[in-house]
PAVEXTOR-685475 format. One record per residue (C-alpha): x, y, z. Coordinates in pm, 1 decimal. Example, Ala and Ser with C-alpha at 12.3 -4.5 7.8 and 13.67 -1.06 7.14 Angstrom:
BEGIN
+----------+----------+----------+
:       c1 :       c2 :       c3 :
+----------+----------+----------+
:   1230.0 :   -450.0 :    780.0 :
:   1367.0 :   -106.0 :    714.0 :
+----------+----------+----------+
//
This chain:
BEGIN
+----------+----------+----------+
:       c1 :       c2 :       c3 :
+----------+----------+----------+
:   6533.3 :   5591.0 :  15870.1 :
:   6759.4 :   5633.2 :  16188.5 :
:   6854.4 :   6009.2 :  16188.1 :
:   7092.6 :   5956.5 :  16472.0 :
:   7380.9 :   5872.0 :  16228.1 :
:   7274.7 :   6111.4 :  15953.0 :
:   7539.8 :   6367.1 :  15874.2 :
:   7465.5 :   6737.4 :  15857.9 :
:   7555.4 :   6883.2 :  15523.8 :
:   7567.1 :   7228.6 :  15368.4 :
:   7373.5 :   7307.7 :  15075.5 :
:   7686.5 :   7216.5 :  14863.4 :
:   7693.3 :   6878.9 :  15007.7 :
:   7996.5 :   6927.8 :  15239.3 :
:   7979.2 :   6813.7 :  15593.7 :
:   7917.4 :   7069.9 :  15852.9 :
:   8148.5 :   7091.6 :  16144.2 :
:   8023.1 :   7095.9 :  16503.1 :
:   8193.0 :   7099.9 :  16839.4 :
:   8485.3 :   6879.1 :  16768.7 :
:   8575.4 :   7079.8 :  16443.9 :
:   8560.4 :   7405.0 :  16640.8 :
:   8791.9 :   7251.2 :  16914.4 :
:   9024.4 :   7148.0 :  16663.1 :
:   9037.6 :   7475.7 :  16479.1 :
:   9089.0 :   7663.0 :  16828.6 :
:   9368.0 :   7406.3 :  16905.4 :
:   9536.8 :   7492.0 :  16581.3 :
:   9562.9 :   7878.9 :  16687.9 :
:   9701.5 :   7776.4 :  17021.9 :
:  10071.1 :   7863.0 :  17049.8 :
:  10093.5 :   7604.3 :  17333.0 :
:   9963.0 :   7321.5 :  17120.5 :
:  10201.3 :   7421.5 :  16833.8 :
:  10488.9 :   7416.5 :  17089.4 :
:  10373.6 :   7072.9 :  17196.3 :
:  10389.7 :   6961.3 :  16829.8 :
:  10746.1 :   7107.7 :  16805.5 :
:  10858.7 :   6913.0 :  17122.0 :
:  10683.9 :   6601.6 :  17020.6 :
:  10857.8 :   6589.2 :  16679.3 :
:  11184.6 :   6620.2 :  16863.5 :
:  11106.9 :   6343.9 :  17135.3 :
:  10936.3 :   6107.3 :  16907.3 :
:  11112.9 :   6153.3 :  16574.6 :
:  11447.5 :   6285.3 :  16694.6 :
:  11397.5 :   6583.2 :  16467.8 :
:  11600.5 :   6895.2 :  16491.7 :
:  11348.5 :   7173.5 :  16492.8 :
:  11326.7 :   7489.7 :  16706.8 :
:  11048.4 :   7587.4 :  16930.9 :
:  10777.1 :   7794.4 :  16727.2 :
:  10850.2 :   7593.2 :  16409.0 :
:  10473.8 :   7472.3 :  16358.9 :
:  10232.1 :   7699.1 :  16213.8 :
:   9855.0 :   7692.9 :  16240.5 :
:   9840.9 :   7528.8 :  15905.8 :
:  10090.8 :   7261.6 :  16025.2 :
:   9877.5 :   7198.4 :  16323.1 :
:   9564.9 :   7150.2 :  16103.4 :
:   9758.0 :   6921.0 :  15880.2 :
:   9881.9 :   6712.4 :  16178.8 :
:   9525.7 :   6676.1 :  16302.7 :
:   9397.0 :   6581.7 :  15981.5 :
:   9669.9 :   6328.3 :  15916.6 :
:   9645.9 :   6179.6 :  16261.1 :
:   9260.5 :   6130.5 :  16244.3 :
:   9260.8 :   6026.1 :  15882.6 :
:   9036.3 :   6267.4 :  15753.7 :
:   9012.4 :   6530.9 :  15481.1 :
:   8861.5 :   6818.5 :  15690.3 :
:   8801.2 :   6899.0 :  16054.9 :
:   8429.7 :   6880.5 :  16004.2 :
:   8463.7 :   6506.2 :  15946.4 :
:   8564.0 :   6482.5 :  16331.3 :
:   8206.9 :   6542.5 :  16418.6 :
:   8069.8 :   6269.4 :  16178.7 :
:   8327.5 :   5989.6 :  16190.1 :
:   8349.1 :   5797.8 :  16528.5 :
:   8706.8 :   5674.9 :  16471.8 :
:   8832.0 :   6021.6 :  16380.0 :
:   8655.9 :   6155.1 :  16701.6 :
:   8831.5 :   5892.5 :  16896.7 :
:   9175.8 :   5979.5 :  16746.9 :
:   9110.4 :   6352.1 :  16816.3 :
:   9017.1 :   6291.5 :  17168.2 :
:   9351.4 :   6102.1 :  17213.0 :
:   9529.4 :   6403.0 :  17074.4 :
:   9348.3 :   6629.5 :  17330.4 :
:   9421.5 :   6394.2 :  17604.3 :
:   9805.5 :   6373.7 :  17526.6 :
:   9823.9 :   6767.2 :  17493.0 :
:   9626.4 :   6827.6 :  17819.0 :
:   9861.8 :   6570.4 :  18009.5 :
:  10152.6 :   6767.7 :  17861.0 :
:  10011.0 :   7097.5 :  17998.9 :
:   9949.4 :   6951.6 :  18343.7 :
:  10296.3 :   6827.0 :  18357.5 :
:  10445.2 :   7161.6 :  18287.8 :
:  10201.3 :   7370.1 :  18473.7 :
:  10289.6 :   7204.0 :  18819.5 :
:  10587.3 :   7346.8 :  19009.2 :
+----------+----------+----------+
//
């Protein structure tokens, strides 16, 4: 059996989160990421929301929906979800670089 694609699970049968799940959890706690979500919603969807509107739970929900997963742990076991999460990180980091330069 090829163990390379076997998913790690807890005793209860749930997937274990790894590096990507931890990165996603930290991202959800990042005020800058949540601010990016606010600004993204205004720019992309023409929503009238104030800065500081997105909560850590909103950020979690955004990542789960955008990556089409039910839990952040799946980011470490689903290649398509991992790719989508990497794209989110890429766009957020691009946003950070744009606003950090004079």
